[in-house]
N, C-alpha and C positions, 0 to 999 in steps of 0.2 A: 533557387535553393536546394531543391528535392534533387536534382542531378548531379549537382557539386557534393551534397553530401553523401548521396549512394541510398538513404532515408526517404521511405513512401510519403507522397505527399499527405494522404493520410492523418501518418505520423507527426508529421510536421504541422498539419492545420490544428491536430488534438494538443501538440506540446504549445504551440501559440498560444491556446485558449486557457488552457494550465497557467502557463506561465501570467498572464494577464489576468487571471483570478485570484490569483498566490498575490499577485502585487496588490491587488486593491484590499485583498484579506489583511494584508500587513501594514497597509498603510491605515486601515479603519482600526484594525483590534491588534497592535503589537501584544506577542507575549502572550495570546491568547489561544493560537490553533496552533495544531503540530501535525503536519505530513505523516500520514501513513500507507500501508499497502502497496499495491502494486507501482505507484508512482514516485514514493520516496526511493525504490529501486532504480527508478529511471533517471532522477535525477542523480543519485549515486553511480549510474553505469552506464548512465545514456544508450545507444543501441543496442548494448548488452542484453536489455533486461527486456523481460517480457513487455509485447503491448497490452496495455491494459484501456477501458473505456471509463472506468470509475476514477474520481479524486477521493481518496479515503482521508477523513481528518478527523481528527479528534482535537476536542474544545472542552477547554478548563472551564466549565460553567454546565451549570442544568440546564437542558433545555425541558421545558415541562408539556409543550404541543406546539404541534403541529403550525399554529398559523402564528406563535412567536418565533418561531424559526425561520417561517415566510419573512415575514417582515423583516428578521433582523439580517436576512440574504440580499436583500432588496435592497435595504439600505445602504449594505457592504458594497455590491456591483454596482449600483447606481454612482456611485464615484467618479466624475472625471480625471483622468489622471494619464501623467506623461503625455496631452496630445495625442495616445494613440487610437482615438474615434472608433474604439468598440463601444457596441450597446448591449448591454446582458438582458434577458428574459429570466427571471427564477421563476419553475412552475412550483404548485404547492407539493409539499416536503408528505411523503410518504414515510410510515413507521415499518419497517423491517423487522427480520425475527429479533427478539431478545437472544443478548448473550446468556450464559448458565447463571449468570449471575443476578439476571434480571433487567443488564441495563441495554438499551433501546439505540437502535442506529436507523437514523434517518434518512430516505434517499431523495435527492431534488435533482431534476431537471433544469439544465441551464441552455437558454441557447444564445447563439451570437449573432450578432450584424455587425458589416464593418461598410461604411458609407451605404447604410440603407439596403446593404445584400446580406441573405443568411451565409454564413461565416461558416458555422458547424455547433455541434452540441457537445457538451459532458455531461457528467452524472456526478454530483458531489453526494458521498455518503458521510454523515456525521454522524459521531458518536462522542456523546458528553462522559470524559473518561479522565475526571482529573487525578485520580488514583493512578492511571495507568500513564501518566506524562510527567514523570520525572526526572527521567532521564534521557536527554535529548541531546542532538547535534546540530552544530546550525552547519547548513549548508550553500551554496551558491547554486542558484537556480540556472539552466543554461539559457542564454538570452538569444533567442533568434529573432529578434528585431534589434539586434545591435547596429544592424547598418543602418535603419533606420534613425541612429540617436536615440533611443528608448533606452532608457536606463535600466542595469540587471536589478537583482533584488535575491537577498538571503531569505532561505525558511527554515524554520527548526522544525527536522524528522524525529522520528522515532530513533532511540538506539538500535543499532543495529544487531545485537545480540536478543535486544526485546523482540525486535522483529521477526525475527529467524524463530524465538519461543513460541508466537500469535502462531506463526508457519508450521509448525509443529503441532499445535492445538488443535487449527484448522482441518489439519490433513488428518487427525486420529478423533477427531471429533464424532460419537457415537448418536448416531440420526436416528435411531431404532430399526424399524425395517425398513425404512429408506436409506438405499446406497449413500455414502459419502461421495461427493461429486467433485470436492476439492484436489484434483490431481494437479491443479497450476499450483499448489502451495509446494508440491515435492519439486515441482520443476524450479521455482524460485529458489529453495533450497540448494538444490543441483546449483545454479547458476552462482549464489552466495558461497558455493567451497568451492567452486571452479576458481573464483577471483579470492580464496584464501581470505575471506573477510570473519571468520567465527572462530574465535575462542573457546575452546569444550568449556571449561571452567566457569566462564561468564556467562555461556550460554546454557549451562545445564542451572547455573541459579537463576536466569530469566524464565527459564522455562518450572522450576518451582513454581516462583511466584505468580506465572500465569496462572500455571492448575490450580493454585490456591486460589487466587482470584476468582476463578470462572466456575471451578467445580467444586471447590471448597475441600479437594484430595490429593493427591501426590501424584505424580506420575508413575506408569509401571514402568519397572527395572525393564524389560525387554520390550521391544517394541513390536507392536503388536502387527497382523497380517494386513495387508494393503489391499484394496478390493481386487479382482481379479479383472474388470473392466478396464482397470488403469494403465497397463502397457499400452494399448492399440489408443488411448485416448492421447496419453504422454506423448508417443511419436505423432501423432496427428497433429496436435498442438504445436509441437516444436519445428515440425516442416512447415505450416501453415505462417508461423511467424517468421521463419528462416533463422531459427535461433540456432548458433553452434554451439550445441552442448552434448552432454556425454548421453547415452543409450539410457533406454529406463532400465535396464537390467543393472549396470552401471549407477546409476543414480540412485536406486534404491538399494542397492549395495554398502555405497560411501555414506548415505543416510542412516542408515542400519547401523553403520560403522561407527559413526560420529556416537549415535545414540548409546550405543554399548560402552563407549569409550568414557562419554561423559559420567555416566552411572557408575560404571566400573571404577572410577577415578575418585568418585564420591565416596562410594562404599571403603576404598581403600586408603582414602586421603591422600592421592597423590597429587601433588598440582600440577595442571598443565595451562 
């Protein structure tokens, strides 16, 4: 399968795990979970997206405690489905840093076995965010096990403009004395622009919403300077992952151009 597709075996294994986890979530709790983050880009763009180790999921519920989420995930992933013979073990969720509005994200490690042999591990990052999940798209998840007669599944994914807005927010977030390390958000934005997936006016509206929700403020009209360490790190990530994407200077310039276009359009009232 890896030789035929040209995709690394590691990526294929993670993709299979993701597909089977999503299938169980959709079967157990349809309409409650929304795919976000890098894996949402991989569903849209396949191998053109950046490889990610995490599966980011929004959920339209409150998650009050780690034990509550742990029990819920165990119940979901314990479902025997489509005779795929996967068995999942869920580790206890850990609470990560809250966002600017005080909403938490929980991380749980999921190990998989196939025929009693270890198959792989993925991380689920679960964010209870009902207010962020109003606008979504329904996407067909790539079906790596179609050859085995396993049915495919659709997933609800975050709207692409909202997704870009969250990438901008992560890229520009102020961590005080600690440098912002989210250079991967710039890379993802460059990939979205390469595929002509963003409409400036809709992205600007989504950015305004994200800033209001998370910072209780409006975004700056000029894009702040990016950290000095980013050029080398950006190029290294692109090379390590074999991504055919524009260089750091070109990516930074194009993202800055989009920002200026969005907010100059906003001020002038020009529709785009």
